[in-house]
N, C-alpha and C positions, 0 to 999 in steps of 0.2 A: 180397384185396380183394373186396368184394361190389359188383356193379354193378346198380343198380335202374333200370329204365326204367318210368317212371310214365306210363301212357297214359290220356288221357281218352276216354271212350266216343265213338263216332261220332254223327252227326246223327240226331235224331228230330224228330217233328213238334211237340213242345212247346217246342223251343229258341226263345228270343226271345219266347215268348208267355206263359209262366207257369212255375210251379215244379212240375215232375213229382215232385221229392223221391223218396220211397220208393214211389211208384206204379210199377208195371211197365209201361213203355211200350216198344214195339219200335222198332228202328231204322227210319228211312225208307228208301226205295230208294236215295237218295243216301248215306245212312249205311252201308248194306250194301256199296256200292261203295267207300266210304272204308275200311271194315274190310278189304277185299281188298287195297287199296293199302298199308294199315298192315302187313299180313302180308308184302308184298313188302319193305317197309323193315326190318321187325324180324327176318325170317328170317335175314338175314346177320349178326345179332348172336349167333346160335347160343345162344339162351337155354336154361338148364337147367331152369327152373321157371316155370310160368305160373300166376298167381293172378288171381282176379276178384272184385269185389264180387258179392253175390248177385243184383243187379238184372239183368233181362233184357237191357237195352241194353248193359251191360258184357260179359255173357256172349256176346251176339251179336257184339260187337266182337272178342272173343278167339277165336271159333270158327275163322275162316280160318287164323290162325297155328297154332293147336293141330292142326288137320287136316293142315297141311303138315308139321309137325314130328313128328306122331304122338305128341304129348304130351298128357296129360290136363290140364284146367284145374281147379286147386284153388279151392274157394270160400273167400274170406277176408273174414269179417264186419268185420274191423278197417279195411278200405278201403272200406266201405259209404258210400253217400251220407249226408249230414247228415239227421238226423231233424228235419224242418221242422215237425212237430206240426200245429197248426191251419192253417198256411200251405200245407200240401201240396195240390196240385191247384188252387191259386188262380192267376188270371191276374195278370200284372204290373200291369195296369190297376187291378184291385181292390187289390192290395198297395200301390200308390202312394198310396192314400187312408188307409193305416194308419200312424200315427206310429211305432208299434213297428217297422215295417219300415224306416223311415228311420233309426231309432236303430240297428237291427241292422247296417245298411250303413255307418254312421258310426263305431260303437264296437264292433267285433266282440269286443274283449277283455272287454267287460262285459255285452253283451246276450245274450239267449237267445231262440231261437224259441219261441213260445207252445206249451207242452206238448211241446217238443222239446229239442234239444241246444244247448249253448253251444259256440262255436267252439273254445275251449281244450280241450274234451272230445274234439272231433273230431281236433284236432292231436295230443293226447296219445295217443289210441288208434292213430293212423296211425304216428307216430314210434316208439312202443313196438313196434309190429309189425315195422317195418324193422330196429330194433335187435335184436330177437329173431331175425329171419331172418339177419341178419349173423352173429350168434353161432353159429347152427346151420349156416350155409352160408357160411363165410368166403371162399370162392373161387368163388362162383356168379354167374351172370348171370340175373337175375330180372326178368320182366315182370309188372307189376301193372296191371290194368285197373280204373280207378276213375272218379271224378267231379271236376268242376272245382274246387269249393271244398275238398274234402279234399286234392287235389293241391296247391293253393295253400298250404294250411295246412302241409303237409309241407315244401314248398319254403321257406316262411317260417321254419320251425323250423331247417332246416339252414343257411339263410342268416343266421340270427340277426336276422331282421326282425320288428318288432312286428306282432301280428295286426291292429291298427287300420290298417295300411298294406298289408295283403296283397292288396287288390283292385288294387294297382299291378302285380301279377304276372299276366300274361296266360296263360291256359290254355285254348286253343281246342279245340273238338271234334276228335277224332282227332289230337291233338298228342302228342308224346313229350317228356318232361322226364327228364333222367338225373342220378342221384345216385350217387356212389361213397363207400362207407364202408370204411375200413381203419384200421390202427393209427395212422396219421398224422392221423386225424380225417376229418370229412366234407368232400366236395368236390361242389359242384353243377357238373356238366359242361355241361348243356344245359337250356334252358327253352323250352317251347312250339315245338319243332320241328314244322313243318307237314308233313303227309303230302303227297307230290307229287300233283298233279292228273293 
């Protein structure tokens, strides 16, 4: 069986203010402290493989665990943040005036970020990556550092939940969600486990 720990990056200064998207923003001081506490939590899982989205905030979240384990962090574009296209870098206040933004949040199965990705594309690339990793490493413990919506999309896939309801799945900064893949099928073992304060 392959065990996947899906970790959302720790806090940064854009959280709650706007869409950082694929802009490289660093972790805040609070986020750096969260990353250290995540390493405390995940070190006992004895992971074999660490992978991260290419974004700075996910790589910084992965660094403390990698340092402790002496394991390199592989870059995995498949777990990258959504390409939000023209919405990237916009505040939520601005986005709230855009009808397309409201449609995006109401009907994720059919909407697309302007000039960016559709949610089903994000879900497809993430789920395909986990399936390929499971085939290549059928007995591994793998930690993937990613982003809120891609993790929600992956969880919705393995839970069999429709994308239009995926915002019901909470994925907080510096949280851990765990999926197991084996011959008996997928099992979601944990969702949104908070890092201890």
